[in-house]
DOSEVEX-318991 format. One record per residue (C-alpha): x, y, z; residue number from 1. Coordinates in nm, 4 decimals, m for minus. Each point is the difference from the previous one (the first is absolute). Example, Ala and Ser with C-alpha at 12.3 -4.5 7.8 and 13.67 -1.06 7.14 Angstrom:
// residues 2
px  py  pz  i
1.2300  m0.4500  0.7800  1
0.1370  0.3440  m0.0660  2
This chain:
// residues 87
px  py  pz  i
m1.3684  m1.3927  0.3042  1
0.2556  m0.1853  0.2354  2
0.0656  m0.3310  m0.2388  3
0.2191  m0.2335  0.1417  4
0.3331  m0.0711  m0.2149  5
0.3033  m0.1914  0.0981  6
0.2108  0.2259  0.2147  7
0.3216  m0.2476  m0.1061  8
m0.0321  0.1806  m0.3626  9
0.0657  0.3113  0.1559  10
0.2780  m0.0361  0.2389  11
0.3543  m0.1066  m0.0700  12
0.0674  m0.3492  m0.0740  13
0.1224  m0.1767  0.2952  14
m0.1742  0.2312  0.2716  15
m0.0135  m0.1278  0.3230  16
m0.3769  m0.1675  0.0853  17
0.0267  0.2399  0.3038  18
m0.0366  0.2704  m0.3245  19
m0.2592  m0.1583  m0.1737  20
m0.2206  m0.0086  0.2806  21
0.0208  0.2954  0.0944  22
m0.0478  0.1319  m0.3208  23
m0.3326  m0.1749  m0.0077  24
m0.1591  0.0989  0.3497  25
0.0999  0.4304  m0.1352  26
m0.1852  m0.1203  m0.3129  27
m0.2893  m0.1262  0.2004  28
0.0193  0.2718  0.2477  29
m0.0268  0.3085  m0.2421  30
m0.3288  0.1685  0.0563  31
m0.1926  0.1016  m0.3393  32
m0.1366  0.3089  m0.0087  33
m0.4090  0.0266  0.0416  34
m0.2532  m0.0785  m0.2767  35
m0.1115  0.3906  0.0211  36
0.3607  0.1242  0.0065  37
0.0768  m0.1917  m0.2740  38
m0.3246  0.0956  m0.2199  39
0.0523  0.3561  0.0879  40
0.3347  0.0216  m0.1053  41
m0.0717  m0.1761  m0.3305  42
m0.2426  0.2550  m0.0944  43
0.2307  0.2958  0.0777  44
0.2746  m0.1612  m0.2217  45
m0.2592  m0.0576  m0.2807  46
m0.1115  0.3322  0.0502  47
0.3239  0.1721  0.0054  48
0.1340  m0.2497  m0.3478  49
m0.3101  0.1278  m0.1909  50
0.0983  0.3838  0.0960  51
0.1412  0.1866  m0.3302  52
0.2464  0.2516  0.0290  53
0.0476  0.2640  m0.2092  54
0.3350  0.0427  m0.1736  55
0.1326  0.3525  0.1104  56
m0.0158  m0.2280  0.3356  57
0.1698  m0.2847  m0.1346  58
0.2802  0.2202  m0.1508  59
0.0497  0.1985  0.3023  60
0.0737  m0.3058  0.1370  61
0.2507  m0.1219  m0.2146  62
0.1576  0.2957  0.0022  63
0.0435  0.0227  0.4078  64
0.1013  m0.3542  m0.0405  65
0.2842  0.0641  m0.2587  66
0.1137  0.3409  0.1854  67
0.0685  m0.2046  0.3388  68
0.1303  m0.2963  m0.2190  69
0.2570  0.2284  m0.1522  70
0.0730  0.1722  0.3299  71
0.0687  m0.2755  0.1919  72
0.2162  m0.1324  m0.2621  73
0.1883  0.3016  0.0077  74
0.0682  m0.0146  0.3923  75
0.1118  m0.3284  m0.0724  76
0.2369  0.0970  m0.2832  77
0.1519  0.2676  0.2033  78
m0.0009  m0.2086  0.3295  79
0.2045  m0.2765  m0.2228  80
0.2696  0.2704  m0.1017  81
0.0709  0.0962  0.3605  82
m0.1847  0.3154  0.0591  83
m0.3963  0.0927  0.0752  84
m0.1993  m0.1068  0.2781  85
0.0916  m0.3572  0.0545  86
0.3484  0.0675  m0.1059  87
């Protein structure tokens, strides 16, 4: 799970050696979740991904997100014009 790779590829070119050693230390010291926790999390996520939601619920969720997005765009437009709650 904690596969070793060259940390230098993730850092900027010419990074100081102290930074490289610190990054390697942080990678080595990072704790891993227990196998029991990982197994329970996997089972919970797999069960959740197989659940099918009714189309009415999906449509209601889409409508809520569209309404919220439209409202935020309207508030942003009014605020950019110099009025409204953020103007």
